[in-house]
Phi, psi and omega in degrees: 000136180297154181296323181294319178295322178295319181291325177296317180291327184287320187257017166099014177278347178263214181282342181240152176229155181257137177237126179264128182239131175242120183214119177067034179079002180246144180250123179242144179242119180248144180251115184241140175299138180286150178088000177243140179285145180273091184276329182227135176225128184256128182245128178259347179280160177255144183290135185287138175081008179257127176258107184294339186262002185287150180275136180299144185300319178298322180292321179295318181296316179295323180295320179295318178297320179296315179296321178296322180294317181297316178297323180295319181295320179295316180293323178295320178299313179299320182292322179294320179296321181290319179298319179302316182288323185288342181281344180278097184276325185224130179253016177295121180181169171265134183240150170290135178258214188291312182266167182296329182256008178270150183226133171252114181252126182238142174232118181264126174233104187056240180261010181256141179249133172233171177144206184199168173234119175262125185235123178283127186278337179115174186290330181295342183241029175060038178057037178289138178255122175265133181248121179257105179294143175275113180259343176224125178201143181207156175228129174230106186068237179260005180261134181230151176214147173203162179216141180264170172283154179280129178233125181050049177062024177218146174208170183241150176221135183227145175215123184185204183231159174252141180209166176293145173257207182270346181291145182278331180219168188298334179283347183277150173295149180060035173285325177235152177226136174253113185243127179169205183253128174255130177249127173256109184256127179237130178264128182275116181299327184292318186253350182061027179255151180264135175251126186249123175254117182256142177204147175276131185225163172225112179261121184258139177295143186279333188086161186296325183292338182250002180285149178288142179291000000 
């Protein structure tokens, strides 16, 4: 075949033409009949430098902002709780004890707690009130502990925290709350062993109108 005729058939002067397609760094040569529109072209190569699995930049940025916002809320909540406890400078007050007519009286002096617990004994004992002096008591931050003297082979021990109540000011009832574990310890004379009764309690301050004169 003459060289001119071969070139005419190869580059489209006859019934077929050649179309060169470059896609993704690969070169494909397709032979299409002349006079017809190229409506569909199939590419098998992958575009160079494109990562199909990469996360869109906008989505990554939004996710980072969301994480930062959540951490900020958690830190703010912890700071508010810490600030609320640190504002309670003095817990001196009368608190409701176990019975409706029982009183826990606390006096704070620096980090030391003093006071007493008055417990009404009941009708069988002519409404006698037993007073248990607090001989060991301390406060460190919002944590408090105290222990009373033994009366009639029984004494009290408390360990817990102080927090704000529902009262708006110190003179209101339930301005302060003592939350924790109260232990009622009774010594058995026969065996000389101590029996401990544990219970979770919340002692609420009485307010000035309900404090004993």
